N, C-alpha and C positions, 0 to 999 in steps of 0.2 A: 626717306634718306635725310639724314641730318644736314643742316646748313653748314657750309664751310665757314671758317673764321678768317676774316681779312687781317693780314698783319703787314707791317712795314718795318724795314730795317735800313739803317744808314751806314755806309762804309766810306770813310775818308780815303781818297786815293790820289796819288801824285801822277797825274797824266793830263794831257790836254783833252778838252771835250771832243775835238774832232777825231783824235786818235781813239779815244774810248768808244766813240760811236761806231767806228769800224769793227771793234771787238764785240759790240752787243747787237749789231744789226746785219752783219754779213755771215754767210755760211762759213767762209774760211776763218773769220774772226772768232765766231762762236765755237768752232771745233778746236780752237787753241786752248779753251778753258772750260767750256760748258758741257760739251758732249764729245764722244769719241769721233763721231762723224756727223756732218750736217749737210743736208741737200735742200735746195729750194726749187719749187716749181711754181712760178707766179706768187700768189700770196701764201702758199703753203710751204712750211718748213718741216722736214723730217729729221728728227733728232735720234741718233742711235747711241745707246750705251750698252757695252758688253753684250751685243746681240739682241737687246730689246729695242723696240722702235716706237716712238711716239710722234704724232703729227700735230702741229700747231698752226693756226692761221694767224698771219700778221694782221692785227686789227687796225693799228695805226702807228705812225712814227713821225717824228719831226727831226730833221737833220741836226746833229750835234746836241739834241735835247733828250729824246726818249724813244723807246720802242715798247709796244704792247702786243703780246701774243695771247691767244686763247687756245687751249688744248682742244682738239676736235671732240674729245669725249665730253667736254664741258659745253658744247654747242647748245644754245638755247638757255643758258644760265648767265648770270652776271659775273662769273668767275673768269679771271685772267691773271697774267703776271706781267708786270711792267718794270722796266729798268729806266730810271730817270737820272739824267746827269744834272746835278745841281751845282751851281757856281756861286760862291758867296760874293756879292757885289763889292764888298769892301776889301776882304782879304784875298779874294780870287781863289780861295781854297776850293777844291773840287771834291764832291762826294757823289757816290752812286746811291740812289734811293731805290730800294727794291720793294715792290708791293706784290703780294702773292696771297693765295687762299689755301687753307688746309683744313682737314677734318680735325676736330678737337684733339683726338688721340694721336694725331700725326704732326701737331703744331711744332713741338720742340725738334722733332726730326727734320721738318721742313726748314726751320731756322738754322739748324746745324749744317744742312746741305748747302744753303746759301752761303753760310760762313766759309765752308770749305771751298766752294766754287769761286767766291770772290777772292779768297786767299790765293787760289790758283791763278786767277786773272792778274792779281798784283804781282805774282811771281813772274808770269809771262811778260808783264810790262816792265819788270825790274823796279817796281815801286814798293818793295817790302820794307 
């Protein structure tokens, strides 16, 4: 199996870190923009898109800063995805930093998917 490629993306967003954190870390927040339905049981989150289901483990989080998940299928690897809330100390501009991994042939598709999902998040937040 070929190694996945790590990639990072930055999305400027007009919202407070505490509000953003609700949208990236809670099932109700995540289902507003990330998946059709999200359920959590302990550290495991089940994401449902158009009938298909994926389970991820909450690896770590820090309030109003970041959340990191690992898909159960990636257990035992270093693959994860993380959404980090970055605040510029001087301008106070807020950005979401997304770190994810994809197979080489799925890299562009992965980036497009995040573009679309973060656009949806901005729409939900009214920060377009």
